[in-house]
N, C-alpha and C positions, 0 to 999 in steps of 0.2 A: 499422505493425506491419502485418501480413497475415494472414489466416486462410484455411484453404483447408477444402476439403471433401475426403472419401479419396480421391476421384478427382482431386485437382490443380486444379479447379475454385474459383477464390474465392468465397467469402462477399461477401454484401454488408455494407458495414460496421454500419447500420443491425439487422441478424442479431444480430452481436455486443452492440452498447449496449442493445438492447431485453432480450437474456439477461442482461447485466451486470447491470440496473435492477431485474429480476424477482429476479436472485438475491439484491442488497443490501436489498430491500424483505423477502423470506421472511426474511432474517437480521435484520431489524430493525437496520436497520444505516442512516446516512443516506445520501441519493442523493450521488454525485459521480460524476466522470468516470473513465472507465478509463483516459484521459492521467495521473490524480491517482495512479495507482498507481506510475509510473514516477518522477515528482517526490518521490515519498514515499521509493520505493526510493533514489535520489539523495540526497536529505536523509538518509536513516536511516544509509547506508552510509557518506558521509564522515563525519557524528558519531561512527560508530563506531571511524573512522581508519583505513578503507580508503584504500589511497592514491587520489588524483584519478586517474591515470592508467589505474588497474584499474576504478575506475568509470566511468571513459566508454568504458573499452572493452567493460566488460560490457552498458551500455546502448548500445552503436551510436551513440554521439554523433562528428558529422562533426569536432571539435575539443576539446581540452582546455578551451578557453573557455566552450562549451557548458555543460559541466559545473560549471565555476567558478561559474555563476550560482547553483547551489543552496548553495554554500559560503557564501551570504549569510546563512545563518540562524546565529546563534550557537550554537556549539559548544557552550556551556553551558547553555543553552536546550534544544537537541539529545539531549545525554546526559539531562537531568531528564524530557524527555517519552518517548524510547523505552521504558523499561520498561513504562509506561502503554499506550505505542501496544501494544507486544509482548502484553501481557496480556488488553487489551481483547477478543478475541474469544473467548477461554477462560473469560472471565468472563460473555460473552454467553451460551457454550454451557452452563455451569453455571446459570444462570437460566432457560434453557428447560427443561432437566433435570429440574428439581427439588432443585438442588444450592442453598445459600447463596450469595450473589454478594456480599452487604456483613456484615460482623461485625454481629452482633444489640445492640443497646442493651442496657446491664445494668439491671436492676428497681430 
């Protein structure tokens, strides 16, 4: 990935990774590497049934074989995980803004 300033000069990679780490920490999320977002995108889009050629083009992989590495995730497991992954940011936001994030136990 290449990130640039408004004047077109390139940003040093550590500026991006440092900022990303700060945003994760502020959001209360576990530390991950920026490239993990690409891995997650590939896995979840393939699990959602998006054609491998489309995913490969979207991620600008050099070949479909590279994208195929992500298809090793069991489709069933990925389908089960997708809703949880999708809901996690909203649940975290609700928790930070005084809303209930989990059902309360009955008395």
